[in-house]
N, C-alpha and C positions, 0 to 999 in steps of 0.2 A: 770401366769396371770389367773385369774378366769374367767370363762365362763360367757355369758351373763346370762344364767340361774342361775348359782351360785350367781351372783350379786344380783338376786332378791329373793334369799332365805333368809328367816328369822327364826330364832329359838326363841321363845318367851315363858316364863313361869311365870305364876302368883304364887308368893310365899306368899304374904300378902297384906292387903289393902293398906298398905302404902309404899310397896316395890316391884317394879316390876323389873325383870332383863330380859334381852335379849342378845343374841349373834348375832351381825350383821356382816356379812363378807363385808369387804371393800377392794376393790383392791388398791394395792400400785401404780400401773402404769395404765394408760389408753392411747387410742389414741385420742388426742384432736379433737372434733368435733363441739362443741358450744362455742367457746372462746367469752367471753364478750369484749365490749369496754372499754377503759379508762373512767374514770368518770361515771362508772356504777350508782353509788349513786349520783343522781342529782336532780334537783328541777324544778317544774313549779309554777310560781308566777302569781296570779290573775293580769290581766292587770290594773285594777284600784287600785290595792293594791302595785304596784311596786314601786312607789315614797316613800312609807311608809318603805318598806323592804330595798331599797337601799339609800334613801336620794337624796341629790343633791350636786353640786360642793361645795357649802358653808357649808352644813350640811350632810356630808356622814353618813351612818348608819354603825358605826364601830362594833356595837354588832352583826349585821348579817354577817358583813365580818369576824369576829372573828369565828363564827360557821361554815362558809365556809372553813376557813383556817384549823380548827381542822380536817376536813375531808381530806384536802390536805396532812396535816402531816401523817395522817395513810395510805392514799390510793396512795399518790404521784400525785394526779391531783385534782384540784378544780372541784367541781360540775359544770356541765353544766347548764345554766339557760334558761328555756323557759318561755317568757313573753307573757302570753295570758289567755285563759279562756274566759267564757260567755261574760265578759265585753269588750273584744276586738271588739266583734261585735255590741257593742252599741256606740263606742268612735268615736266622729266627732271631727274635728280640727278647732281651733279657734286662728288665728294667733295673736290675740291681747289680748289673755288671759294672765294675768300677773303672773301666777303661773302654776304649772304642771298639775293640774286636777281639774275640777269643777264637781262634781257628785251629782246628786239628787236622793234620795231614794224614791221608791214607795212602800209601804208596801203590797200593793195588788199584786206586781210582786215579790219582794224579800226583805226580811229584812236584808239580809246579804252583798249586794252589790249595788251600784247605777245602775239604768238601764236608766237614761238619763246622759251621759257623754260628756265632752268637755275637750280636752287636749290642751295645749299651747305648744310653742317652748321649754320651760324649762323642758317638761317631759323627754326629750330625755337626759338631764343632768344625769339622774339616771344610764345610762349606763357607766358614768366615774368613779363610786365610788368604784368598786370592781376590784381590780387588778388581772390580769390572769384569768378572768372568760370570757368564751365564751357565747354569748346570741343568742337566737332566739326571733326575734320580730314578733308578730302577727298582720296582717293587717286585716282590717275589711271587710269581705265578706258579713255578714248579712245584713247591710245597704249599703255596698259599691257597690253591684251589681244591687241594685233595686231602689236607691234614688239618686238624683243629689247631695245632700250633702255628702252622703257616697262616691259617686265616686270622688268628688272633694277632700275629705279627703285623699283618696289613692294617687292622684296626688300631694298633698301638702306634705304628710308624708313620702313617699318613699325617697325623697332626704334628709330628716332630720334623718331618720332611718339609712340610709346607710353611711351617714358621721360620725354618732354616733357610728357605728360599725366598723369603720375603725380601723387600726392599730392591727390587730389580734383578735379583740373582736368577729368577726361574727361566728356563728355557722350555722344556717339555717333560712329561712324564714317560717313564718306560714301564711296561707291565709284562714281565717274561722275557727271557733271553732265549732265543733260537728254539721256539716250541715245536718247530719242525723235526727237532732232533730229541724231543722228550721220551720218545718210545724206543730209541735206538742208541742213545748216548754211551759212548765206551766208558764214561765215568759212572755210570749206573742209570738205567732207565727210570723216570719218575712218572711214566705212564705206560699202560697196558699196550700190548700190540694192537688192540682195536682202536687206538688213538687216531681220530681224523679231524678234518676241518671243521666240521659241524660242532663236534664236541669242544673243540678249541674255541670256536667263536662263541659259543654258549658261555664257557668260563671266563672268557675275556669280557664279554659284556656284563656278567654278573659282577666281575671285579672293578671294572672301570665304573660302573654306576655306583657301587660302594664307595670308590674312592671319591666320586663326585659328591655324593651326600656327606661324607666326612670333610670334604673341603668347604662345603656350604656352612658347616657347623664351626669349624675351627679356623679357616683361612677364606671368608667369603670373597676376599679381593681377588683370589685366584680361580674363581668360577666363572668370571666375566668371559664371554665368548672369544674375546681378544686375546686371552691369557690361557685359557685352559685348553689342554690338548695332549696328544701322545706322538711319539715317533713309534711306528708299528708296520707290519708285524715283527720285525727284526728276526727275520728267518736267517738261518745258517748259509743258505745257498739255494740254487735253483734245482739241484738234483736230488733233493731230499724227499722224505716220505710225504710231508705236508707241502701243497703248493700254496704260494702266496695268492695267485690269481684266483684258486678254489675258495681259499678263505675269504677274499674279497666278495666273491659271488655269493658266498654263504652269509654275508651281512656283516662281516667285520667292522665296516665303517657306517654302518645304518644309523648310528647316533651322530655322525659326522663329527667325531672328536679325534680323528686322526689328522693330524696337521702336516706331518712329514710322513711319506712312505719311506720306511727305513729298511734297508737289506743289508746283509753282511756278506763279506767276500774275502776269500784267500786263494790266491792263484794255484796253490798246491799244498801239500802238507810236508811238515818236517820229517816224517819217516817214509815218505812216499818213494818207492824205488825209482831210480834214475833222476832224481832232482839234482841239479847242479847250479852252480852260480850262473854260468854262461848260458846253459841250456834253458834255465827256468827263469831266474829273475832278470838277467841281462838279455831278455828276448822280448822285444816288442810284440811279436806275433802271439805268444803266450799271454802276456798282458791283456792285449786287445781282445783276444778270444774269450778271456773270463769276464771283461767288463762288458762285452758284447751280449753275453748270455744273460746278464743281469738287465741290460737295457731292453732286451726282448721281452723279459718277464714283465718289466714296468709297462712296456707298450701293451701287453695283454691285459694289464690293470686298466690302462686308459682306455682300451677298447670296450672294457665292460662298464667303465665310469668315467666319461670325459671330464668330469669335475674332480677326478681323484687328485690328492694333494702332490706337490713337487716331490722329486725322489732325491734321496741322499744315501750315502754309505754311512750307517750309523755305527759300524764296526768294520775294520778291515785291517790287514797287514799282509806280510808276504807269505809265510808258510804257517798253516794253523798247527795246533799244539806248541804255541809260543815260540816257533822259529827254530833253525838249527845253527849251532855255532859253525863259523867258516862260511856261512851264507848270509843268514839275517842279520848278522852283526858287523858286516863288512861294508866298505865303501860302495861295493857294488849295489848293495841294499839301498844306499842313499840315491844312487842313479835311479834305482826301480821306484823309489817313492816318487821322485819327480815324474817319471814316464806315467805311472799309474795315476796319480793326481790329475796331471793335466789331460791324459786320455779320458778319464771320468768326466772332467768339466767339458770336454768336447762332445760326449755322449749325452750331455744334458743333466747330470748328476749335480746338485746345488751345492753340496757340501761334503766334505770327507772327514771322518773321525778315525784317525789312525789309533789302533788298540795298542795297550801296553799295560804292563803289570810288573811288580817287584820281582827281579831276577829273570824277566822274559828276555829271550835272546834277541827277539825283534823290536825291543823298546828303544824309543828315542832317547830316553834317558833313565838312569837308574837313581831313583830318589834318595836312597839311604845306603849305608853300609851294611852289608849282611855277611854271613860266613861263606857266601857263594860269590858275590859280586860287590865291588866297591862303587860307591857313589860317582856318577860320572856322566858326561855327555857321549852319547853313542852316535856312531855314523849315520843312522837314519834320521837323526835331528838335522843334520845338514841337508838332507833332502827336503824336509819341512821348509827349512829357511829358504833354499833356493826356489821352491815352488811359490813361496810367499812373495819373493822378489820378482818372480816372473809374472805374477798377476797384478802386484802393485797395489796402490791405495785408492786407486779411481774406482767410481761407481761404474755400472753398466760395463761390467767386463765379461768378455766372451773369448773362449778358447777354440781354435780351429786346428785339427790335426793336418799336418802337411804330409801326405802318404809319401813314404820312401819305399823303396823296393827291397831292402835288406832288413832281415829282422833284428840286427844287432845295432840299430840306429832309430832315432825317432826325432821329430821336429814339430814344433808347434808355433803358430802365430797367435798373439794375444792382442785383442782389440780393446780399446777404452772408447765408449760411446760410438762404436762403429769404425773408429780410425786405428790403423795398425800402430801398435805402442811398442811391441817387444817380440822377438822370436827366440825361442828355447830350442838349441840343438843338443842332442845327446848322442855322443858316440859311446856305444856299450860293447865294443869290441874288447874282450877281456885282456888285461895286462896285469899278470900276476908277477909278484916279486919276493914272494916266500915259498918255502918248500910245501908242497901240496896245496898251495893256495889258501892255507889256513890263517894267515896273518900273523904267523908266530916266528918261525925260523926263517932268517933272510936267505935268498939264493945266493951262491957264490958269484958275485959279480951281476950288476943290474942287467936284465935283458933289453934289447934294443925295443924302443916304443914306437909304434906306428902312429900315424895320423891321417885325418881326412880334411880335405878342403870342400867346403860347401859354398856354392854360389846362389844366392837368392835373387831372383829377378822380381823387382817391386813393381806392381802393375798400377794402373789408374793414375798415378802422378808422376811426372818426371822430376825426381828430387834434385837431380844435377849432383854436384859434389856437396855433400853433408855428413857431417861427423856422427858417427854411431859408436856409442860406449859399449865395452864388452866386459862382462863380469863372468867369473869362471868358478866352477865347482871342481875342485882337484884334491887329488891324493897321489901317494906314490904308486898305487895300483888299484885295482878292482878288489883285491884281497885285503887291502890296508884296514886296519882297525883303529889306527891312531894317525896323526899328522894330516887331517883333513881340514880344508879351509874353504870359505866362500867368501869370493872378492877380496881375499887377503884378510878376512876376519876368522878368528878362532872363537868358539863358544866353549871351550873347555872348562870343565869344573876347577881344575886346579890352577888355573890362571887367574881368573876373578869369579869363581862361583857362577859361571855360565854367562856372565855379561860379555860383550863383544870386546875382544882385544885384537888390535891391528898387529899382524906379524910383519916382521922385517925381511923375511926371506921368501916372500910371495910377490911376484910381479902384480902391480894394480895400475889403474889408471889408463888401460889400454884403449885404444880408439881406432876405428876403422873409417874409411870413407865410402860413401855410396857414390858410384861414378855417374858420369853424364847420361848413361843409359839406363840408370835406376838399378844398378845391380851392387850387391855388397857381398864381399868374400869374407869367410873365417875359416881359419884352420882349427880343427879340434883334436886334441890328442886322444888315443885309444883310452877307454875308461875315464871319461871326463865329460864335462857339460859346459856350454857357453851360452850366455844370455846376451842377445844384441838389444840395446835399449835405444830406441829413437827418440 
């Protein structure tokens, strides 16, 4: 077994501008320490968009369900769904509303989602449409704790939500989305400048204790200790006004009802100056720095409370404010999804909920036709699929980052029950094929595409000559918005409503050999990924 120092060693030689080779030691066995949860590849759906994504009793959204089933087929578990986001804290209940949701857009607050929202009884039908999915429902803390209409909404909707989530559909509750931004949100503050952690914790406890009392009355089966609980505090980041560790120290979990420490993360913003596809999304250093900051905050929680619950990303995606065209909706974003998810698993996060909403630029799929976007499978979805394939169906899965020296590449070793099972390699050097890299107008003549050869030295066991399967995540370039495939499969809506369709123009069935010295070599084109399956 390789020492910890040997695991970190890298031998890297530049041979030519289009060919880089490295020899990377990878231990064949490890002692599991950061095993992930089932359903690691999961989703967060904007509260106001949920009826679009799921449909209702009479018109279920089978396209969405097909995409969830694809992940179940690969990973063995259907994704867990968190229903929440900014709009959960705008939603008020109207018992006489004849449809699921009535939302009014205010362009001065947001162009992407309504900020005046009423939901009716039929909203909760959306929890009936996807078989074998567990849901988290987000209650309104933004208006719920400081307006009479918001508080009445809590009293009215807890019975409806808990009954909708009976029969094994319950995951966890959410109460408030990003309360650390309540006093500073650009969409309009819902708390005064004096908003702080102690006030937040008081309001949190008052609301969650009321929810518990309502559950005892209307859904007593969901108050058993093994079922009742929250994902919290669902802060928007580590640099905002309210700090998660301060809220924890103020008693956020004194009732011991937080079952998952949930944090949100975006590596940058859609309108942040200097954000580019290559410099931001296709940059392992940027991604790692963002996740590392969240891991450090969780470590502070654990130092305060060694019994703190496991950590997840309850909401995350590439660029906040719903992403930027030409970045968040490209194949490069699919590669970023793989890098982010596997690095998060390596840092000890147990599950990742990728956020999406109707017409969102970073969405994995568009669930319905609108006057802005047509229904379809988007590039980031292929990153979800590739991540699920890398993790596989096995229990006791752990991911270990193989540290490389260049920020435009990443590699991960995946272990099942402590035994090396897969290696995922990401070559994130940009390869654009369209004018301006926007995925629309083709360049005159395809540019030459570089490649990288990686050599992995497998330690611990001399495999001799052994066949290794190779599966690839590919497209014409990092700026592509169509023509994407995973291991020769397309999940496009127009082919079979998101069900897998084997493409005839993509090479599959590729195999490599592990040589007598326990080395395996794989060449990976720029802007692509390869999975070695042992």
